Each structure stands twice: as C-alpha cells, then as structure tokens.
C-alpha positions in Angstrom: -19.8 -2.5 14.5 -21.6 -5.8 14.8 -22.1 -7.3 18.2 -18.9 -7.2 20.3 -16.6 -7.3 17.2 -14.0 -4.6 17.3 -13.9 -2.0 14.5 -11.9 -2.8 11.5 -8.8 -1.0 10.3 -7.8 -0.6 6.7 -4.3 0.6 5.8 -3.0 1.3 2.3 0.8 1.3 2.1 1.5 3.7 -0.7 4.4 5.2 -2.7 6.3 4.8 -5.9 7.6 1.4 -7.1 10.7 0.4 -5.1 9.8 2.3 -1.9 9.4 -1.0 -0.1 5.6 -1.2 0.1 5.3 -5.0 0.0 8.1 -5.7 2.5 6.7 -3.2 5.0 3.1 -4.2 4.5 4.0 -7.9 5.0 5.9 -7.0 8.2 3.0 -5.0 9.5 0.6 -7.9 8.7 2.8 -10.4 10.5 3.0 -8.1 13.6 -0.7 -7.1 13.7 -2.6 -9.8 12.0 -4.1 -7.4 9.4 -5.1 -9.3 6.3 -2.5 -8.6 3.6 -3.1 -8.0 -0.1 -0.7 -6.9 -2.9 -2.4 -4.6 -5.3 -0.2 -5.7 -8.2 -2.0 -9.1 -8.1 -5.2 -7.3 -9.0 -3.8 -6.0 -12.3 -4.9 -7.6 -15.6 -2.3 -9.5 -17.6 -2.6 -6.8 -20.3 -1.7 -4.1 -17.8 1.3 -6.1 -16.5 2.5 -6.6 -20.0 2.1 -2.9 -20.7 4.1 -1.9 -17.6 6.7 -4.6 -18.3 7.2 -2.9 -21.7 7.9 0.4 -19.9 4.5 2.0 -20.8 2.9 3.7 -17.8 -0.8 3.0 -17.1 -3.3 5.7 -17.9 -5.9 6.9 -15.4 -8.5 5.0 -17.6 -6.4 1.8 -17.1 -6.3 2.4 -13.3 -10.0 3.1 -12.4 -11.3 -0.5 -12.6 -8.2 -1.7 -10.7 -8.7 0.9 -8.0 -12.4 0.0 -7.7 -11.5 -3.7 -7.3 -9.1 -2.8 -4.5 -11.8 -0.7 -2.8 -14.2 -3.6 -3.1 -11.7 -6.0 -1.7 -11.3 -3.8 1.4 -15.1 -3.3 1.7 -15.7 -7.1 1.6 -13.2 -7.7 4.3 -14.7 -4.8 6.3 -18.1 -6.5 6.0 -16.5 -9.7 7.3 -15.1 -7.8 10.3 -11.5 -8.3 9.0 -8.9 -5.5 9.1 -6.6 -5.2 6.1 -3.3 -3.9 4.9 -3.0 -3.3 1.2 -0.1 -2.2 -1.0 -1.0 0.2 -3.7 1.0 3.1 -5.2 -2.0 5.4 -4.7 0.0 8.2 -6.2 -2.8 10.7 -6.8 -5.4 12.1 -4.5 -8.1 10.9 -7.0 -6.8 7.3 -6.7 -6.9 7.5 -2.9 -10.5 8.9 -3.2 -11.5 5.8 -5.1 -9.9 3.6 -2.4 -11.8 5.4 0.3 -15.1 4.3 -1.5 -14.5 0.9 0.1 -14.5 1.1 3.8 -15.1 4.6 5.1 -12.0 5.0 7.2 -9.0 4.1 5.0 -5.6 5.2 6.4 -2.5 5.7 4.3 1.2 4.9 5.1 3.2 6.8 2.5 6.7 5.4 2.1 8.7 8.3 0.7 12.4 8.7 -0.1 15.0 10.2 -2.5 14.8 9.3 -6.2 18.5 8.1 -6.0 17.8 5.6 -3.2 14.6 4.2 -4.8 16.2 4.0 -8.3 19.1 2.0 -6.7 16.6 -0.4 -5.2 14.8 -0.8 -8.5 18.0 -1.4 -10.3 18.9 -4.2 -7.9 15.4 -5.7 -7.8 14.9 -9.1 -9.6 11.8 -10.7 -10.9 9.4 -7.6 -10.8 7.7 -6.3 -14.0 8.0 -2.6 -13.1 11.1 -1.3 -14.7 13.2 1.5 -13.1 12.5 3.6 -16.3 9.0 4.2 -15.0 10.2 5.8 -11.7 10.3 9.3 -13.1 6.7 9.0 -14.4 5.5 7.8 -11.0 7.4 10.6 -9.2 6.0 13.2 -11.6 2.4 12.3 -10.8 2.9 11.8 -7.0 0.5 13.9 -5.0 1.5 13.8 -1.3 -1.1 13.2 1.4 -3.3 16.2 2.0 -3.8 17.6 5.5 -7.3 16.1 5.4 -6.2 12.6 4.5 -5.7 10.1 7.3 -2.1 8.8 7.3 1.6 9.1 8.0 4.7 9.5 5.9 7.8 7.5 6.6 11.3 8.0 5.1 12.4 4.8 3.4 16.0 5.1 4.2 15.2 3.3 7.5 15.5 -0.5 7.6 12.3 -2.5 6.9 12.1 -3.5 10.6 12.4 0.1 11.7 9.7 1.1 9.2 7.3 -1.6 10.4 7.7 -0.7 14.1 7.4 3.1 13.3 4.3 2.5 11.2 2.6 0.3 13.9 3.4 3.0 16.5 2.4 6.0 14.5 -0.8 4.4 13.2 -1.6 3.0 16.6 -2.2 -0.5 15.3 -2.7 -3.2 17.8 0.0 -5.8 17.9 -1.4 -9.3 18.1 -0.4 -11.3 21.1 1.6 -14.4 20.7 0.8 -17.6 22.5 3.5 -18.7 24.8 4.8 -22.2 24.4 4.7 -24.9 27.1 
C-alpha cells in the first residue's frame, strides 16, 4: 500500500460462455467503481476468427492472452486501481496465470445448468462464440479449489440478484453516490 491509498481489489468473473459474465461484471463495476475490462477484447483477430468458426482455442493459444490479462490487472494494481475482469478462466492453470498479476485475485464463478446456458447462447446475437463450443468449455471446466479465493453463484438468478449477491459475498465496497441539490 502506498501512502493512505486503500488496498486494491481484483475480481475475475469466470465461467463458460453464456453464463452472464459481462452483464454481472458491468453491474458490479457500476455499483462499486471497480475498473471493468472484458477479456474477449484482449483476443487476437486470428483467435476470434478461430472461435467464430467453432474451433476451440488450445492452451498454447491461451497463454499469451492470459498473461496479457494478468499484466493489465498488475498495471492497474500499481496505479492503485481496483479491477473487475471477465474471463472464462476454466482451468486452474489459467487462474494460476491470472494470479501472476496482482497477488490477491478473487474469482466469481457464474455456474449453471448446461440447458439454461445453451438457451442463452442460442438467443444471443452479435457474439462470436457459438453455442457449439459450450460442450468443449464444460468439458475442461475445473471448479474453484478450496485454496482459491472466490465464490460460486448460480446463474438462474436475475442479473441484479447476482450483482447484489456477488458484492455481498465478496465484501466489495459500494461506492457512495453524491446527492443532488
């Protein structure tokens, strides 16, 4: 900690595509003031094209992407800025790379039934991740270990309920609002 600056917090909202990571992370960011980033925006154009074609990324594809995400969090940490980042972070090894940024990364795992998430993916418009990749994502998903800092929330709840529950369970400070005249 530098001077009187409060410690930073770094939360990764994780889960398979269609779990609601972006919606929940944006809601948490608005409520808490944590700086938001969407991991999908860190992918190369080639990787986006690969996924759009229904071809899952390999671990070799993912390592530089994960290191860039960890570096982004570390840079914000050095600035004294708390963050909330969306990232599938499906494997423990991926989360280990993310923890190479700031030391204390917390995870919010949005989890739910395959049927519910597949339905969401089928209705989603304008995203490159096809529903056909859901099974491959679920197959590699490694749930948070008991030594990993984080919470798991069931995605059947509404986005507002998930945001409130996440803020409560992670004990994130809610930013105060300035009252009008």
